[in-house]
All heavy atoms as TSV, in Angstrom:
chain	resi	resn	atom	element	x	y	z
A	1	MET	N	N	0.838	-1.157	0.000
A	1	MET	CA	C	0.000	0.000	0.000
A	1	MET	C	C	0.895	1.236	0.000
A	1	MET	O	O	1.901	1.272	0.697
A	1	MET	CB	C	-0.895	0.000	1.238
A	1	MET	CG	C	-1.763	1.226	1.321
A	1	MET	SD	S	-2.728	1.390	2.850
A	1	MET	CE	C	-3.620	-0.124	2.879
A	2	LEU	N	N	0.519	2.222	-0.734
A	2	LEU	CA	C	1.242	3.491	-0.801
A	2	LEU	C	C	0.333	4.588	-0.268
A	2	LEU	O	O	-0.817	4.704	-0.699
A	2	LEU	CB	C	1.641	3.798	-2.240
A	2	LEU	CG	C	2.286	5.154	-2.500
A	2	LEU	CD1	C	3.636	5.225	-1.809
A	2	LEU	CD2	C	2.434	5.387	-3.981
A	3	ILE	N	N	0.840	5.365	0.674
A	3	ILE	CA	C	0.096	6.484	1.234
A	3	ILE	C	C	0.917	7.748	1.008
A	3	ILE	O	O	2.097	7.783	1.338
A	3	ILE	CB	C	-0.148	6.299	2.745
A	3	ILE	CG1	C	-0.961	5.032	3.009
A	3	ILE	CG2	C	-0.852	7.520	3.334
A	3	ILE	CD1	C	-1.071	4.679	4.476
A	4	ILE	N	N	0.281	8.756	0.465
A	4	ILE	CA	C	0.923	10.057	0.312
A	4	ILE	C	C	0.261	10.982	1.328
A	4	ILE	O	O	-0.960	11.130	1.326
A	4	ILE	CB	C	0.756	10.600	-1.120
A	4	ILE	CG1	C	1.410	9.626	-2.101
A	4	ILE	CG2	C	1.347	12.000	-1.231
A	4	ILE	CD1	C	1.151	9.936	-3.556
A	5	ALA	N	N	1.077	11.583	2.196
A	5	ALA	CA	C	0.508	12.371	3.287
A	5	ALA	C	C	1.347	13.595	3.579
A	5	ALA	O	O	2.547	13.624	3.319
A	5	ALA	CB	C	0.412	11.510	4.536
A	6	GLN	N	N	0.681	14.606	4.146
A	6	GLN	CA	C	1.379	15.796	4.609
A	6	GLN	C	C	1.508	15.812	6.122
A	6	GLN	O	O	2.355	16.503	6.664
A	6	GLN	CB	C	0.644	17.055	4.160
A	6	GLN	CG	C	0.702	17.276	2.678
A	6	GLN	CD	C	-0.008	18.552	2.275
A	6	GLN	OE1	O	-0.903	19.013	2.963
A	6	GLN	NE2	N	0.394	19.119	1.167
A	7	HIS	N	N	0.669	15.048	6.784
A	7	HIS	CA	C	0.682	15.024	8.246
A	7	HIS	C	C	1.406	13.786	8.743
A	7	HIS	O	O	1.088	12.665	8.355
A	7	HIS	CB	C	-0.740	15.063	8.803
A	7	HIS	CG	C	-1.434	16.345	8.494
A	7	HIS	ND1	N	-1.231	17.485	9.231
A	7	HIS	CD2	C	-2.302	16.681	7.514
A	7	HIS	CE1	C	-1.951	18.458	8.726
A	7	HIS	NE2	N	-2.612	17.996	7.677
A	8	VAL	N	N	2.376	13.997	9.596
A	8	VAL	CA	C	3.184	12.906	10.137
A	8	VAL	C	C	2.314	11.894	10.871
A	8	VAL	O	O	2.559	10.692	10.796
A	8	VAL	CB	C	4.289	13.461	11.065
A	8	VAL	CG1	C	5.027	12.337	11.762
A	8	VAL	CG2	C	5.253	14.317	10.264
A	9	SER	N	N	1.275	12.358	11.539
A	9	SER	CA	C	0.419	11.437	12.296
A	9	SER	C	C	-0.202	10.364	11.402
A	9	SER	O	O	-0.480	9.258	11.854
A	9	SER	CB	C	-0.683	12.206	13.029
A	9	SER	OG	O	-1.515	12.895	12.108
A	10	THR	N	N	-0.382	10.661	10.127
A	10	THR	CA	C	-0.964	9.708	9.184
A	10	THR	C	C	-0.009	8.564	8.871
A	10	THR	O	O	-0.435	7.431	8.660
A	10	THR	CB	C	-1.340	10.424	7.866
A	10	THR	OG1	O	-2.205	11.517	8.167
A	10	THR	CG2	C	-2.019	9.494	6.895
A	11	ILE	N	N	1.281	8.830	8.861
A	11	ILE	CA	C	2.264	7.836	8.405
A	11	ILE	C	C	3.235	7.400	9.496
A	11	ILE	O	O	4.118	6.583	9.247
A	11	ILE	CB	C	3.051	8.385	7.189
A	11	ILE	CG1	C	3.563	9.824	7.415
A	11	ILE	CG2	C	2.183	8.377	5.955
A	11	ILE	CD1	C	4.998	9.871	7.709
A	12	ARG	N	N	3.061	7.900	10.682
A	12	ARG	CA	C	4.006	7.654	11.787
A	12	ARG	C	C	4.332	6.173	12.000
A	12	ARG	O	O	5.454	5.819	12.302
A	12	ARG	CB	C	3.452	8.255	13.064
A	12	ARG	CG	C	4.374	8.142	14.230
A	12	ARG	CD	C	3.757	8.762	15.483
A	12	ARG	NE	N	4.799	8.927	16.453
A	12	ARG	CZ	C	5.266	10.093	16.882
A	12	ARG	NH1	N	4.752	11.200	16.433
A	12	ARG	NH2	N	6.234	10.146	17.759
A	13	ASN	N	N	3.351	5.295	11.861
A	13	ASN	CA	C	3.549	3.868	12.121
A	13	ASN	C	C	3.814	3.047	10.862
A	13	ASN	O	O	3.807	1.819	10.915
A	13	ASN	CB	C	2.347	3.298	12.870
A	13	ASN	CG	C	2.207	3.911	14.245
A	13	ASN	OD1	O	3.191	4.073	14.957
A	13	ASN	ND2	N	1.003	4.281	14.613
A	14	ALA	N	N	4.075	3.709	9.750
A	14	ALA	CA	C	4.347	2.994	8.496
A	14	ALA	C	C	5.659	2.217	8.595
A	14	ALA	O	O	6.575	2.602	9.329
A	14	ALA	CB	C	4.428	3.981	7.338
A	15	ASP	N	N	5.746	1.114	7.856
A	15	ASP	CA	C	6.967	0.303	7.826
A	15	ASP	C	C	8.130	1.049	7.187
A	15	ASP	O	O	9.280	0.882	7.572
A	15	ASP	CB	C	6.734	-0.993	7.057
A	15	ASP	CG	C	5.732	-1.903	7.740
A	15	ASP	OD1	O	5.655	-1.880	8.985
A	15	ASP	OD2	O	5.032	-2.635	7.035
A	16	CYS	N	N	7.817	1.878	6.194
A	16	CYS	CA	C	8.857	2.621	5.482
A	16	CYS	C	C	8.281	3.960	5.034
A	16	CYS	O	O	7.244	4.013	4.385
A	16	CYS	CB	C	9.345	1.824	4.274
A	16	CYS	SG	S	10.686	2.631	3.386
A	17	ILE	N	N	8.980	5.029	5.369
A	17	ILE	CA	C	8.582	6.384	4.997
A	17	ILE	C	C	9.649	6.941	4.074
A	17	ILE	O	O	10.849	6.812	4.341
A	17	ILE	CB	C	8.462	7.287	6.244
A	17	ILE	CG1	C	7.437	6.703	7.226
A	17	ILE	CG2	C	8.114	8.716	5.855
A	17	ILE	CD1	C	7.490	7.331	8.614
A	18	VAL	N	N	9.217	7.560	2.972
A	18	VAL	CA	C	10.141	8.223	2.049
A	18	VAL	C	C	9.854	9.716	2.123
A	18	VAL	O	O	8.734	10.155	1.869
A	18	VAL	CB	C	9.961	7.717	0.598
A	18	VAL	CG1	C	10.902	8.456	-0.340
A	18	VAL	CG2	C	10.188	6.215	0.519
A	19	VAL	N	N	10.853	10.484	2.495
A	19	VAL	CA	C	10.729	11.940	2.587
A	19	VAL	C	C	11.246	12.534	1.286
A	19	VAL	O	O	12.374	12.241	0.869
A	19	VAL	CB	C	11.552	12.497	3.777
A	19	VAL	CG1	C	11.414	14.004	3.860
A	19	VAL	CG2	C	11.140	11.833	5.073
A	20	LEU	N	N	10.418	13.358	0.647
A	20	LEU	CA	C	10.827	14.007	-0.597
A	20	LEU	C	C	11.078	15.484	-0.349
A	20	LEU	O	O	10.331	16.141	0.368
A	20	LEU	CB	C	9.746	13.851	-1.666
A	20	LEU	CG	C	9.401	12.424	-2.080
A	20	LEU	CD1	C	8.264	12.440	-3.095
A	20	LEU	CD2	C	10.618	11.721	-2.652
A	21	ASP	N	N	12.111	16.006	-0.969
A	21	ASP	CA	C	12.432	17.432	-0.931
A	21	ASP	C	C	12.581	17.883	-2.371
A	21	ASP	O	O	13.516	17.474	-3.061
A	21	ASP	CB	C	13.720	17.666	-0.140
A	21	ASP	CG	C	14.061	19.135	0.002
A	21	ASP	OD1	O	13.136	19.970	-0.068
A	21	ASP	OD2	O	15.252	19.443	0.190
A	22	GLU	N	N	11.619	18.684	-2.826
A	22	GLU	CA	C	11.582	19.136	-4.218
A	22	GLU	C	C	11.612	17.953	-5.184
A	22	GLU	O	O	12.302	17.972	-6.207
A	22	GLU	CB	C	12.708	20.127	-4.493
A	22	GLU	CG	C	12.561	21.398	-3.657
A	22	GLU	CD	C	13.584	22.463	-4.006
A	22	GLU	OE1	O	14.238	22.367	-5.065
A	22	GLU	OE2	O	13.706	23.398	-3.207
A	23	GLY	N	N	10.870	16.890	-4.828
A	23	GLY	CA	C	10.744	15.729	-5.698
A	23	GLY	C	C	11.872	14.720	-5.612
A	23	GLY	O	O	11.837	13.696	-6.280
A	24	ARG	N	N	12.838	14.975	-4.774
A	24	ARG	CA	C	13.976	14.055	-4.635
A	24	ARG	C	C	13.991	13.447	-3.238
A	24	ARG	O	O	13.683	14.131	-2.262
A	24	ARG	CB	C	15.282	14.793	-4.878
A	24	ARG	CG	C	15.367	15.299	-6.294
A	24	ARG	CD	C	16.593	16.128	-6.498
A	24	ARG	NE	N	16.467	16.766	-7.809
A	24	ARG	CZ	C	17.468	16.976	-8.620
A	24	ARG	NH1	N	18.683	16.611	-8.262
A	24	ARG	NH2	N	17.277	17.548	-9.774
A	25	PRO	N	N	14.378	12.175	-3.131
A	25	PRO	CA	C	14.427	11.537	-1.807
A	25	PRO	C	C	15.408	12.248	-0.872
A	25	PRO	O	O	16.544	12.507	-1.223
A	25	PRO	CB	C	14.905	10.116	-2.105
A	25	PRO	CG	C	14.638	9.902	-3.554
A	25	PRO	CD	C	14.735	11.253	-4.204
A	26	ALA	N	N	14.919	12.593	0.317
A	26	ALA	CA	C	15.764	13.235	1.314
A	26	ALA	C	C	15.995	12.317	2.510
A	26	ALA	O	O	16.858	12.578	3.340
A	26	ALA	CB	C	15.121	14.538	1.779
A	27	GLY	N	N	15.203	11.252	2.605
A	27	GLY	CA	C	15.350	10.302	3.693
A	27	GLY	C	C	14.407	9.133	3.503
A	27	GLY	O	O	13.328	9.291	2.948
A	28	ILE	N	N	14.846	7.964	3.945
A	28	ILE	CA	C	14.032	6.747	3.870
A	28	ILE	C	C	14.237	5.972	5.159
A	28	ILE	O	O	15.379	5.776	5.595
A	28	ILE	CB	C	14.440	5.862	2.669
A	28	ILE	CG1	C	14.262	6.617	1.358
A	28	ILE	CG2	C	13.623	4.563	2.651
A	28	ILE	CD1	C	14.797	5.875	0.136
A	29	GLY	N	N	13.130	5.555	5.780
A	29	GLY	CA	C	13.230	4.764	6.998
A	29	GLY	C	C	11.949	4.802	7.792
A	29	GLY	O	O	10.920	5.281	7.320
A	30	THR	N	N	12.025	4.324	9.023
A	30	THR	CA	C	10.889	4.391	9.935
A	30	THR	C	C	10.850	5.784	10.565
A	30	THR	O	O	11.796	6.574	10.430
A	30	THR	CB	C	11.027	3.351	11.056
A	30	THR	OG1	O	12.179	3.692	11.847
A	30	THR	CG2	C	11.133	1.940	10.516
A	31	HIS	N	N	9.781	6.059	11.282
A	31	HIS	CA	C	9.662	7.347	11.968
A	31	HIS	C	C	10.872	7.577	12.884
A	31	HIS	O	O	11.501	8.633	12.824
A	31	HIS	CB	C	8.359	7.387	12.778
A	31	HIS	CG	C	8.264	8.556	13.693
A	31	HIS	ND1	N	7.934	9.818	13.260
A	31	HIS	CD2	C	8.473	8.652	15.040
A	31	HIS	CE1	C	7.934	10.643	14.287
A	31	HIS	NE2	N	8.265	9.964	15.384
A	32	ASP	N	N	11.186	6.594	13.707
A	32	ASP	CA	C	12.310	6.747	14.648
A	32	ASP	C	C	13.635	6.959	13.925
A	32	ASP	O	O	14.449	7.791	14.339
A	32	ASP	CB	C	12.403	5.535	15.577
A	32	ASP	CG	C	11.229	5.458	16.549
A	32	ASP	OD1	O	10.624	6.509	16.853
A	32	ASP	OD2	O	10.926	4.339	17.009
A	33	GLU	N	N	13.863	6.210	12.851
A	33	GLU	CA	C	15.109	6.363	12.089
A	33	GLU	C	C	15.203	7.754	11.474
A	33	GLU	O	O	16.255	8.408	11.544
A	33	GLU	CB	C	15.192	5.302	10.989
A	33	GLU	CG	C	15.358	3.899	11.508
A	33	GLU	CD	C	15.158	2.828	10.443
A	33	GLU	OE1	O	14.585	3.115	9.359
A	33	GLU	OE2	O	15.575	1.683	10.691
A	34	LEU	N	N	14.100	8.222	10.903
A	34	LEU	CA	C	14.103	9.535	10.257
A	34	LEU	C	C	14.251	10.672	11.263
A	34	LEU	O	O	14.880	11.693	10.961
A	34	LEU	CB	C	12.841	9.717	9.410
A	34	LEU	CG	C	12.786	8.840	8.170
A	34	LEU	CD1	C	11.398	8.895	7.543
A	34	LEU	CD2	C	13.851	9.246	7.156
A	35	MET	N	N	13.704	10.499	12.449
A	35	MET	CA	C	13.876	11.526	13.477
A	35	MET	C	C	15.351	11.698	13.835
A	35	MET	O	O	15.784	12.797	14.166
A	35	MET	CB	C	13.064	11.179	14.733
A	35	MET	CG	C	11.570	11.372	14.573
A	35	MET	SD	S	11.084	13.075	14.224
A	35	MET	CE	C	11.375	13.838	15.809
A	36	LYS	N	N	16.122	10.630	13.723
A	36	LYS	CA	C	17.555	10.681	14.038
A	36	LYS	C	C	18.406	11.133	12.858
A	36	LYS	O	O	19.450	11.751	13.044
A	36	LYS	CB	C	18.038	9.298	14.485
A	36	LYS	CG	C	17.445	8.832	15.784
A	36	LYS	CD	C	17.885	7.421	16.109
A	36	LYS	CE	C	17.164	6.880	17.329
A	36	LYS	NZ	N	17.446	5.457	17.548
A	37	THR	N	N	17.969	10.822	11.624
A	37	THR	CA	C	18.865	10.986	10.473
A	37	THR	C	C	18.413	12.000	9.427
A	37	THR	O	O	19.212	12.357	8.559
A	37	THR	CB	C	19.048	9.640	9.749
A	37	THR	OG1	O	17.774	9.214	9.236
A	37	THR	CG2	C	19.612	8.578	10.689
A	38	CYS	N	N	17.178	12.476	9.497
A	38	CYS	CA	C	16.661	13.345	8.426
A	38	CYS	C	C	16.178	14.683	9.002
A	38	CYS	O	O	15.074	14.766	9.555
A	38	CYS	CB	C	15.526	12.632	7.697
A	38	CYS	SG	S	14.864	13.563	6.302
A	39	PRO	N	N	16.983	15.725	8.851
A	39	PRO	CA	C	16.608	17.034	9.395
A	39	PRO	C	C	15.273	17.554	8.857
A	39	PRO	O	O	14.520	18.185	9.605
A	39	PRO	CB	C	17.756	17.950	8.959
A	39	PRO	CG	C	18.902	17.037	8.662
A	39	PRO	CD	C	18.307	15.742	8.214
A	40	ILE	N	N	14.969	17.297	7.612
A	40	ILE	CA	C	13.709	17.769	7.026
A	40	ILE	C	C	12.528	17.107	7.720
A	40	ILE	O	O	11.555	17.763	8.102
A	40	ILE	CB	C	13.670	17.506	5.505
A	40	ILE	CG1	C	14.719	18.359	4.808
A	40	ILE	CG2	C	12.279	17.773	4.929
A	40	ILE	CD1	C	14.935	18.012	3.350
A	41	TYR	N	N	12.585	15.795	7.889
A	41	TYR	CA	C	11.503	15.059	8.549
A	41	TYR	C	C	11.357	15.531	9.988
A	41	TYR	O	O	10.245	15.762	10.469
A	41	TYR	CB	C	11.775	13.557	8.504
A	41	TYR	CG	C	10.655	12.721	9.082
A	41	TYR	CD1	C	9.527	12.425	8.333
A	41	TYR	CD2	C	10.728	12.227	10.377
A	41	TYR	CE1	C	8.495	11.668	8.854
A	41	TYR	CE2	C	9.706	11.466	10.915
A	41	TYR	CZ	C	8.591	11.184	10.151
A	41	TYR	OH	O	7.572	10.432	10.677
A	42	ARG	N	N	12.462	15.690	10.683
A	42	ARG	CA	C	12.441	16.142	12.076
A	42	ARG	C	C	11.799	17.536	12.175
A	42	ARG	O	O	10.981	17.790	13.044
A	42	ARG	CB	C	13.860	16.144	12.645
A	42	ARG	CG	C	13.918	16.371	14.129
A	42	ARG	CD	C	15.300	16.145	14.742
A	42	ARG	NE	N	16.403	16.665	13.948
A	42	ARG	CZ	C	17.269	15.920	13.247
A	42	ARG	NH1	N	17.168	14.611	13.229
A	42	ARG	NH2	N	18.240	16.480	12.552
A	43	GLU	N	N	12.152	18.428	11.257
A	43	GLU	CA	C	11.590	19.780	11.252
A	43	GLU	C	C	10.079	19.753	11.023
A	43	GLU	O	O	9.321	20.455	11.707
A	43	GLU	CB	C	12.277	20.599	10.155
A	43	GLU	CG	C	11.812	22.025	10.066
A	43	GLU	CD	C	12.521	22.778	8.955
A	43	GLU	OE1	O	13.726	22.565	8.755
A	43	GLU	OE2	O	11.848	23.582	8.288
A	44	ILE	N	N	9.639	18.934	10.072
A	44	ILE	CA	C	8.204	18.812	9.789
A	44	ILE	C	C	7.478	18.270	11.018
A	44	ILE	O	O	6.438	18.793	11.430
A	44	ILE	CB	C	7.960	17.897	8.568
A	44	ILE	CG1	C	8.486	18.562	7.302
A	44	ILE	CG2	C	6.477	17.557	8.428
A	44	ILE	CD1	C	8.572	17.623	6.106
A	45	THR	N	N	8.020	17.210	11.612
A	45	THR	CA	C	7.404	16.589	12.787
A	45	THR	C	C	7.306	17.577	13.938
A	45	THR	O	O	6.257	17.707	14.573
A	45	THR	CB	C	8.208	15.351	13.221
A	45	THR	OG1	O	8.256	14.427	12.134
A	45	THR	CG2	C	7.580	14.681	14.432
A	46	GLU	N	N	8.381	18.286	14.197
A	46	GLU	CA	C	8.389	19.246	15.299
A	46	GLU	C	C	7.417	20.390	15.055
A	46	GLU	O	O	6.728	20.832	15.971
A	46	GLU	CB	C	9.805	19.758	15.534
A	46	GLU	CG	C	10.710	18.697	16.142
A	46	GLU	CD	C	12.186	19.081	16.171
A	46	GLU	OE1	O	12.557	20.148	15.621
A	46	GLU	OE2	O	12.968	18.296	16.738
A	47	SER	N	N	7.310	20.861	13.816
A	47	SER	CA	C	6.381	21.951	13.530
A	47	SER	C	C	4.934	21.491	13.671
A	47	SER	O	O	4.090	22.237	14.170
A	47	SER	CB	C	6.620	22.531	12.126
A	47	SER	OG	O	6.173	21.640	11.128
A	48	GLN	N	N	4.636	20.266	13.279
A	48	GLN	CA	C	3.278	19.754	13.415
A	48	GLN	C	C	2.940	19.456	14.866
A	48	GLN	O	O	1.801	19.639	15.286
A	48	GLN	CB	C	3.072	18.519	12.534
A	48	GLN	CG	C	3.070	18.867	11.070
A	48	GLN	CD	C	2.860	17.677	10.174
A	48	GLN	OE1	O	2.573	16.567	10.608
A	48	GLN	NE2	N	3.020	17.894	8.882
A	49	THR	N	N	3.907	19.031	15.631
A	49	THR	CA	C	3.692	18.774	17.058
A	49	THR	C	C	3.420	20.094	17.774
A	49	THR	O	O	2.540	20.176	18.618
A	49	THR	CB	C	4.918	18.077	17.686
A	49	THR	OG1	O	5.142	16.851	16.977
A	49	THR	CG2	C	4.705	17.777	19.155
A	50	LYS	N	N	4.150	21.129	17.408
A	50	LYS	CA	C	3.957	22.444	18.007
A	50	LYS	C	C	2.575	22.977	17.674
A	50	LYS	O	O	1.889	23.527	18.522
A	50	LYS	CB	C	5.027	23.416	17.512
A	50	LYS	CG	C	4.951	24.773	18.176
A	50	LYS	CD	C	6.058	25.669	17.677
A	50	LYS	CE	C	6.107	27.014	18.355
A	50	LYS	NZ	N	4.880	27.762	18.382
A	51	GLU	N	N	2.108	22.807	16.413
A	51	GLU	CA	C	0.778	23.249	16.010
A	51	GLU	C	C	-0.290	22.576	16.855
A	51	GLU	O	O	-1.250	23.203	17.294
A	51	GLU	CB	C	0.521	22.939	14.537
A	51	GLU	CG	C	1.298	23.787	13.580
A	51	GLU	CD	C	1.146	23.333	12.130
A	51	GLU	OE1	O	0.319	22.444	11.860
A	51	GLU	OE2	O	1.852	23.888	11.274
A	52	THR	N	N	-0.142	21.291	17.123
A	52	THR	CA	C	-1.099	20.532	17.913
A	52	THR	C	C	-1.126	21.037	19.350
A	52	THR	O	O	-2.183	21.174	19.950
A	52	THR	CB	C	-0.752	19.019	17.891
A	52	THR	OG1	O	-0.721	18.577	16.539
A	52	THR	CG2	C	-1.766	18.215	18.670
A	53	GLU	N	N	0.036	21.342	19.901
A	53	GLU	CA	C	0.117	21.834	21.267
A	53	GLU	C	C	-0.497	23.223	21.399
A	53	GLU	O	O	-1.071	23.557	22.423
A	53	GLU	CB	C	1.575	21.869	21.732
A	53	GLU	CG	C	2.180	20.484	21.916
A	53	GLU	CD	C	3.671	20.529	22.185
A	53	GLU	OE1	O	4.274	21.626	22.148
A	53	GLU	OE2	O	4.248	19.459	22.413
A	54	ASP	N	N	-0.384	24.046	20.347
A	54	ASP	CA	C	-0.910	25.405	20.370
A	54	ASP	C	C	-2.435	25.443	20.288
A	54	ASP	O	O	-3.045	26.427	20.668
A	54	ASP	CB	C	-0.325	26.241	19.225
A	54	ASP	CG	C	1.151	26.553	19.435
A	54	ASP	OD1	O	1.637	26.404	20.577
A	54	ASP	OD2	O	1.824	26.951	18.455
A	55	GLU	N	N	-3.049	24.388	19.794
A	55	GLU	CA	C	-4.512	24.388	19.604
A	55	GLU	C	C	-5.260	24.170	20.866
A	55	GLU	O	O	-5.086	23.881	21.879
A	55	GLU	CB	C	-4.922	23.308	18.595
A	55	GLU	CG	C	-4.457	23.649	17.225
A	55	GLU	CD	C	-4.796	22.579	16.190
A	55	GLU	OE1	O	-5.253	21.484	16.564
A	55	GLU	OE2	O	-4.591	22.844	15.014
């Protein structure tokens, strides 16, 4: 199954996440792996977490 999402909460538990930056792969892995190795994914996750806390 392929899921295309903008919200991390939708794909957080996926077996494999591919992060694209301007159409090019910027990171591939699980949520935990990407939080450690992919600055773009970490930035997106942190910004969405902050939005949720602000609501």
